[in-house]
C-alpha positions in Angstrom: -45.9 0.2 -83.0 -49.6 0.0 -81.3 -52.4 1.5 -83.6 -56.0 1.8 -83.4 -58.9 1.5 -80.9 -58.4 -1.8 -79.6 -55.4 -3.7 -78.9 -55.2 -7.4 -80.0 -55.2 -9.9 -77.1 -53.5 -13.5 -77.1 -55.8 -15.9 -78.2 -55.9 -18.2 -75.1 -58.1 -15.1 -73.7 -60.8 -15.4 -76.3 -60.9 -19.2 -75.9 -61.6 -19.1 -72.1 -64.2 -16.1 -72.6 -66.1 -18.4 -75.1 -65.7 -21.4 -72.9 -67.2 -19.3 -69.7 -69.9 -17.9 -71.9 -70.8 -21.5 -72.7 -70.6 -22.5 -69.0 -73.1 -19.6 -68.4 -75.9 -20.7 -70.8 -77.6 -23.2 -68.3 -77.5 -20.5 -65.7 -80.8 -18.6 -64.6 -78.6 -15.4 -65.7 -77.2 -16.6 -69.2 -77.4 -13.3 -71.0 -76.1 -11.5 -67.8 -73.3 -13.8 -67.2 -72.0 -13.2 -70.9 -72.3 -9.7 -70.5 -70.2 -10.3 -67.3 -67.3 -12.0 -68.8 -67.4 -10.4 -72.3 -66.9 -6.8 -70.6 -63.4 -7.8 -68.9 -61.6 -8.6 -72.3 -63.0 -5.7 -74.1 -61.8 -3.3 -71.6 -58.1 -5.0 -71.5 -58.1 -4.5 -75.5 -59.2 -1.0 -75.1 -56.6 -0.4 -72.1 -53.7 -3.0 -72.2 -50.4 -1.8 -74.1 -47.8 -4.7 -73.8 -44.8 -2.8 -71.5 -46.9 -0.1 -69.9 -48.9 -0.1 -66.6 -51.9 -2.0 -66.6 -53.2 0.6 -64.1 -56.1 2.2 -65.9 -57.0 -1.5 -66.8 -56.9 -2.6 -63.3 -59.1 0.0 -62.0 -62.0 -1.0 -64.6 -61.1 -4.8 -63.3 -61.3 -4.1 -59.6 -65.1 -2.1 -60.4 -66.0 -4.9 -63.0 -65.4 -7.5 -60.1 -67.4 -5.7 -57.7 -70.1 -5.9 -60.2 -70.0 -9.4 -61.4 -69.1 -11.4 -57.9 -72.6 -11.6 -56.9 -73.7 -12.8 -60.6 -71.1 -15.5 -60.7 -72.0 -16.1 -57.0 -75.5 -16.8 -57.9 -74.6 -19.1 -60.9 -72.7 -21.4 -58.9 -74.6 -21.6 -56.2 -77.9 -21.8 -58.2 -79.4 -19.1 -56.1 -81.1 -15.6 -57.1 -79.1 -12.6 -56.8 -82.0 -10.8 -55.0 -81.6 -13.7 -52.2 -77.9 -13.4 -51.9 -78.0 -9.2 -52.0 -81.4 -8.9 -50.3 -81.9 -5.7 -52.2 -84.1 -4.6 -55.1 -83.5 -4.0 -59.0 -80.5 -6.0 -58.6 -80.2 -7.2 -62.1 -81.1 -4.0 -63.5 -78.1 -2.1 -61.4 -76.1 -4.9 -62.8 -76.7 -4.3 -66.4 -76.3 -0.5 -66.0 -72.8 -0.8 -64.0 -71.5 -3.0 -66.5 -72.4 -0.7 -69.3 -70.8 2.3 -66.9 -67.5 0.2 -66.6 -67.5 0.0 -70.1 -68.2 3.8 -70.6 -65.4 4.6 -68.0 -62.8 2.3 -70.0 -64.0 4.2 -73.3 -63.4 7.5 -71.8 -59.9 6.5 -70.4 -59.1 5.3 -73.8 -60.3 8.6 -75.3 -57.2 10.1 -73.5 -54.6 7.8 -75.0 -52.8 8.1 -78.1 -52.1 4.7 -79.7 -49.5 5.2 -81.8 -45.9 5.1 -80.5 -47.2 3.4 -77.4 -46.1 0.2 -75.6 -42.6 -0.5 -77.3 -41.6 3.2 -77.2 -42.3 3.4 -73.5 -41.3 0.1 -72.6 -37.7 0.8 -74.5 -37.4 3.8 -72.2 -38.3 2.6 -68.9 -36.1 -0.7 -69.4 -33.6 1.3 -70.0 -34.0 3.5 -67.2 -34.9 0.7 -64.6 -31.4 -1.0 -65.5 -29.7 2.1 -64.6 -31.1 2.5 -61.2 -29.0 1.5 -57.8 -31.1 -1.3 -56.4 -29.7 -0.3 -52.6 -30.6 3.4 -53.2 -34.0 2.3 -54.9 -35.2 0.3 -51.4 -33.9 2.8 -49.7 -36.1 5.4 -51.2 -38.9 2.9 -50.5 -37.9 2.3 -47.0 -37.9 6.2 -46.6 -41.4 6.6 -48.3 -42.9 3.9 -45.8 -42.0 5.5 -42.7 -43.5 8.9 -44.3 -46.5 7.1 -45.1 -46.8 5.4 -41.6 -46.5 8.6 -40.3 -48.9 10.5 -42.4 -51.6 7.6 -42.2 -51.1 8.1 -38.4 -51.9 11.7 -38.1 -54.6 11.7 -40.6 -56.5 9.0 -38.5 -56.4 11.0 -35.7 -56.6 14.8 -37.4 -59.0 14.0 -40.0 -58.8 18.0 -41.0 -55.2 17.3 -42.5 -56.5 13.9 -44.3 -56.8 15.0 -47.8 -53.6 17.4 -47.6 -51.4 13.8 -46.3 -52.9 11.8 -49.1 -49.9 12.6 -51.5 -47.5 11.4 -48.9 -49.0 8.3 -47.7 -49.6 7.5 -51.0 -45.8 8.1 -52.1 -44.7 4.5 -51.0 -46.4 2.9 -53.9 -44.3 5.2 -56.4 -41.1 3.2 -55.2 -43.0 -0.2 -54.4 -44.0 -0.6 -58.3 -40.1 0.6 -59.4 -38.6 -2.1 -57.0 -41.2 -4.8 -58.1 -40.7 -3.6 -62.0 -37.0 -3.6 -61.7 -36.8 -7.0 -59.7 -38.9 -8.8 -62.4 -37.5 -6.8 -65.5 -33.9 -7.6 -64.6 -35.1 -11.2 -62.9 -32.5 -10.7 -59.8 -33.3 -9.0 -56.0 -36.1 -11.5 -55.2 -35.1 -11.2 -51.7 -35.3 -7.7 -51.6 -38.9 -7.5 -53.3 -40.0 -10.2 -51.2 -39.3 -8.6 -48.1 -41.1 -5.5 -48.9 -44.0 -7.3 -50.1 -44.0 -9.2 -46.9 -44.0 -6.0 -44.8 -46.7 -4.3 -46.4 -49.0 -7.8 -46.4 -48.2 -8.4 -42.5 -48.0 -4.6 -41.8 -51.4 -4.2 -43.4 -52.9 -7.5 -41.8 -52.7 -6.2 -38.3 -53.9 -3.0 -38.9 -57.5 -2.3 -38.1 -58.7 -1.9 -41.9 -56.4 -4.7 -42.7 -55.0 -3.3 -45.7 -53.0 -6.6 -47.0 -54.2 -6.4 -50.4 -52.4 -3.5 -51.7 -48.8 -4.6 -52.0 -50.3 -7.8 -53.7 -52.2 -5.9 -56.0 -49.3 -3.4 -56.6 -47.1 -6.3 -57.2 -49.4 -7.9 -60.2 -49.6 -4.6 -61.7 -45.7 -4.4 -61.8 -45.7 -7.7 -63.1 -48.3 -6.9 -66.0 -45.9 -4.1 -67.1 -43.2 -6.3 -68.1 -42.9 -6.5 -72.0 -41.4 -9.9 -72.6 -43.2 -13.0 -72.0 -43.6 -14.6 -68.3 -41.1 -16.9 -67.7 -42.0 -20.0 -65.3 -40.6 -18.1 -62.2 -42.6 -15.1 -62.8 -45.8 -17.5 -63.7 -45.5 -19.0 -60.4 -45.1 -15.9 -58.3 -47.9 -14.4 -59.8 -50.4 -17.4 -59.5 -49.2 -17.8 -55.7 -49.7 -14.1 -55.1 -53.3 -14.0 -56.7 -54.2 -17.5 -54.5 -52.8 -15.9 -51.6 -55.0 -12.9 -52.2 -58.1 -14.6 -52.7 -57.6 -17.0 -49.4 -56.6 -14.1 -47.2 -59.7 -12.5 -48.6 -62.1 -15.1 -47.7 -60.4 -15.3 -44.3 -60.6 -11.9 -43.6 -63.9 -11.9 -44.2 -65.1 -14.9 -41.9 -63.0 -12.9 -39.2 -63.3 -9.2 -39.8 -66.0 -8.3 -37.1 -64.5 -10.2 -34.2 -61.1 -9.0 -35.3 -62.1 -5.7 -35.0 -63.8 -6.2 -31.6 -60.2 -7.6 -30.4 -58.3 -4.9 -31.8 -60.4 -2.2 -29.9 -60.1 -3.9 -26.8 -56.2 -4.0 -27.3 -55.5 -0.3 -27.6 -54.4 0.6 -24.6 -51.3 -1.7 -25.0 -47.9 -0.8 -26.0 -47.3 -1.3 -29.8 -45.4 -4.4 -29.8 -47.5 -5.9 -27.4 -50.6 -5.2 -29.5 -48.6 -6.5 -32.5 -47.9 -9.6 -30.9 -51.4 -10.3 -29.5 -52.8 -9.6 -32.8 -50.4 -12.0 -34.5 -51.6 -14.7 -31.8 -55.1 -14.1 -32.2 -54.7 -14.6 -36.2 -53.0 -17.6 -35.8 -55.2 -19.1 -33.6 -58.2 -18.3 -36.1 -56.3 -19.9 -38.7 -56.0 -22.9 -37.1 -59.7 -23.0 -36.6 -60.7 -22.6 -40.2 -62.6 -25.1 -41.7 -65.1 -25.8 -44.6 -68.0 -24.3 -43.0 -65.6 -21.4 -41.7 -64.8 -21.2 -45.6 -68.1 -21.1 -46.9 -69.0 -18.5 -44.2 -65.9 -16.2 -45.3 -67.3 -16.8 -49.1 -70.5 -15.6 -48.5 -69.2 -12.5 -46.7 -66.8 -11.7 -49.2 -69.1 -11.6 -51.8 -71.5 -9.2 -49.6 -68.4 -7.2 -49.2 -67.1 -6.9 -52.6 -70.0 -6.1 -54.7 -71.1 -2.9 -54.7 -74.5 -3.0 -56.7 -76.6 -3.3 -53.5 -77.1 0.4 -52.9 -77.1 1.0 -56.3 -80.3 -1.2 -56.8 -81.9 0.7 -53.7 -81.2 3.7 -55.4 -83.0 3.0 -58.9 -86.0 1.8 -56.8 -86.4 4.9 -54.9 -85.5 7.3 -58.0 -87.4 8.7 -59.3 -90.5 7.3 -57.9 -90.3 8.7 -54.3 -87.2 11.1 -54.7 -86.7 13.2 -58.1 -83.7 13.1 -60.1 -81.0 15.4 -58.8 -80.4 16.9 -62.3 -76.8 17.6 -61.9 -76.8 18.8 -58.1 -74.5 15.7 -57.3 -71.7 16.3 -59.8 -71.6 19.8 -60.4 -71.5 19.8 -56.6 -68.7 17.7 -56.5 -66.7 19.9 -58.8 -67.7 22.8 -57.2 -66.6 21.5 -53.8 -63.1 20.3 -55.0 -62.5 23.9 -56.4 -63.2 25.5 -53.1 -60.5 24.5 -50.7 -61.5 24.6 -47.3 -58.5 26.4 -46.2 -60.0 29.8 -48.1 -63.5 28.8 -47.7 -64.0 28.4 -44.1 -67.7 28.1 -44.5 -67.8 25.1 -46.7 -70.3 22.4 -46.1 -69.1 19.4 -44.9 -70.5 16.2 -47.4 -72.1 13.6 -45.5 -72.2 10.5 -47.9 -75.0 8.9 -45.4 -77.3 11.8 -45.6 -77.3 11.3 -49.4 -77.4 7.4 -49.2 -80.3 8.0 -47.4 -81.8 10.7 -49.6 -81.5 8.5 -52.9 -81.9 4.9 -51.5 -84.7 5.4 -48.7 -82.6 3.5 -46.2 -82.2 4.5 -42.9 -78.1 4.5 -42.6 -76.3 5.6 -39.8 -74.5 8.8 -40.6 -71.8 11.2 -39.3 -73.8 11.5 -35.7 -72.6 8.3 -35.0 -69.0 8.3 -36.5 -69.9 6.4 -39.8 -70.2 7.3 -43.3 -71.8 5.2 -46.1 -72.0 6.2 -49.6 -73.7 5.0 -52.8 -70.7 5.3 -54.9 -70.2 7.8 -58.1 -72.2 5.3 -60.4 -75.5 5.7 -58.5 -74.6 9.1 -57.9 -74.3 9.6 -61.7 -77.7 7.8 -62.0 -79.5 9.8 -59.2 -78.3 12.7 -61.3 -79.3 12.0 -64.7 -81.0 8.9 -65.2 -80.4 5.6 -67.0 -79.2 7.3 -70.2 -77.6 10.7 -69.0 -75.5 9.1 -66.1 -72.9 7.4 -68.6 -71.9 11.2 -69.5 -70.3 11.8 -66.2 -68.9 8.5 -66.2 -67.0 8.9 -69.7 -65.5 12.2 -68.5 -64.5 10.5 -65.1 -62.9 8.1 -67.1 -61.2 10.9 -69.3 -60.0 12.4 -66.3 -58.3 9.1 -65.5 -56.7 8.6 -68.6 -55.6 12.3 -69.0 -53.6 12.0 -65.3 -52.0 8.9 -66.6 -50.9 10.3 -70.4 -49.5 13.4 -68.4 -47.9 11.4 -66.0 -45.7 9.1 -68.3 -44.5 12.3 -70.1 -42.6 12.9 -67.3 -39.6 15.2 -68.6 -37.2 13.9 -66.1 -38.0 10.0 -66.3 -40.6 7.9 -68.2 -39.9 5.4 -65.2 -40.7 7.9 -62.4 -43.7 9.2 -64.4 -44.9 5.8 -64.9 -44.6 5.2 -61.3 -46.2 8.4 -60.4 -49.1 8.1 -62.3 -49.4 4.2 -61.0 -49.5 5.4 -57.8 -52.1 8.3 -57.9 -54.5 6.2 -59.7 -54.1 3.2 -57.4 -55.2 5.4 -54.7 -58.9 5.1 -56.7 -58.4 1.6 -57.9 -61.5 0.6 -55.8 -63.6 3.6 -56.6 -66.8 2.1 -57.2 -68.2 2.5 -53.4 -66.5 6.1 -53.3 -68.4 9.3 -54.1 -67.6 11.5 -57.0 -66.5 14.3 -54.5 -63.9 12.3 -52.8 -62.4 11.0 -56.1 -62.2 14.1 -57.8 -60.6 15.8 -54.5 -58.3 12.7 -53.9 -57.1 13.2 -57.5 -56.9 16.7 -57.9 -54.8 17.3 -54.6 -52.4 14.1 -55.9 -52.1 15.6 -59.2 -50.9 19.4 -57.9 -48.7 17.7 -54.9 -46.9 15.2 -57.4 -46.6 18.0 -60.0 -45.2 20.3 -57.6 -42.7 17.5 -56.1 -41.5 16.4 -59.7 -40.8 20.0 -60.5 -38.5 20.1 -57.5 -36.9 16.8 -56.9 -37.7 14.9 -59.8 -34.6 15.3 -61.6 -32.5 15.2 -58.2 -34.0 11.8 -57.5 -33.3 10.0 -60.6 -29.6 11.2 -60.4 -29.7 10.0 -57.2 -31.1 6.6 -57.8 -29.0 6.4 -60.9 -25.4 7.5 -59.0 -24.6 10.3 -61.4 -24.5 13.4 -58.6 
């Protein structure tokens, strides 16, 4: 059984890490590049337990990516990060954020007991996955997908209900994960899984925000949960999904603004007509894609994925022009979560853009123009407590993530259901680096309460129905 703070990683991981560090030595950011490269395997050694969902590691890895992408791009093209991101204090912001990601991982790990993990959890969920009826499981995903689509539509038009609809919009990922895990574990049912992934991919791509990546990410998370070594088929599928996610992200970055203008102009058309016209428009842009468009897409992707720019502005502005908030932001976030609006009707509305203007000195558009720009929880922690104190709330947030997962997998009805629920809940904050602390806490508190009530009421019935044991 796995024990200790760190878990062993395959030898090839450290070989690749060492090679990447050596490759970064000639660059202008050699020390920072080495730190970027080393942070990821350290987080993996803290959070990856073979046979368990890697969702905690995925949360850290996604935020790590949002930090290092500008560093690696600058190394590759031999340019400065300041010229790429056009913001002050970028190097300092990158160092602090890398340390923050490690602190987040340590906080997560502090809530996980090493003894009995991995093999024990895997034994249980593998047996349960084999007992589930695949047709009924797919039916559960279809129903949850329909519910999620309706909930997202209502939340789009009635923003006051958005927070209460979050559990319904994330429920589809519970059964999406279970389908992928069962198919990959038993090595059968790929047609059913491929159809599900394709629906999420193409359905997301046609939307205004183009949420095509989520299904691909969840597939990779399910694939990494499998305890046995990946066979050729699984390695090929994972590689194809990774390449697809990268290429489509570059493509989307190159056409995003133009596509959204087209979507706005076609709002008056019927649903089928809109979908067909959007498909036709996207097809025409794919056919025009060339090397120059790809390079422009890469630059746009770097600018969009990274999220240290606003942190850099925050460091240059606080405390030189704006004093540290001394806990106002984090204590305010906790207070905001503990005061539900349906009870405290006069509760103030948090304006992320107003806070961004205050702590960066940059004049962003805000709620008055229908937009919202936040500096993210890492920059908020710095604005509250400075370069050292910022790591205390980051550690506690990581501990909160870890506790949610730890409680979820101890589901008394089913470890597989608990693992799926814990993965789905934390999947909602996979890209939390750009999110305000109040939204992260509020979302997870609402999800935790909702899933606790749903599991208490329907958990046993769902698992009996999936196993045909009524």
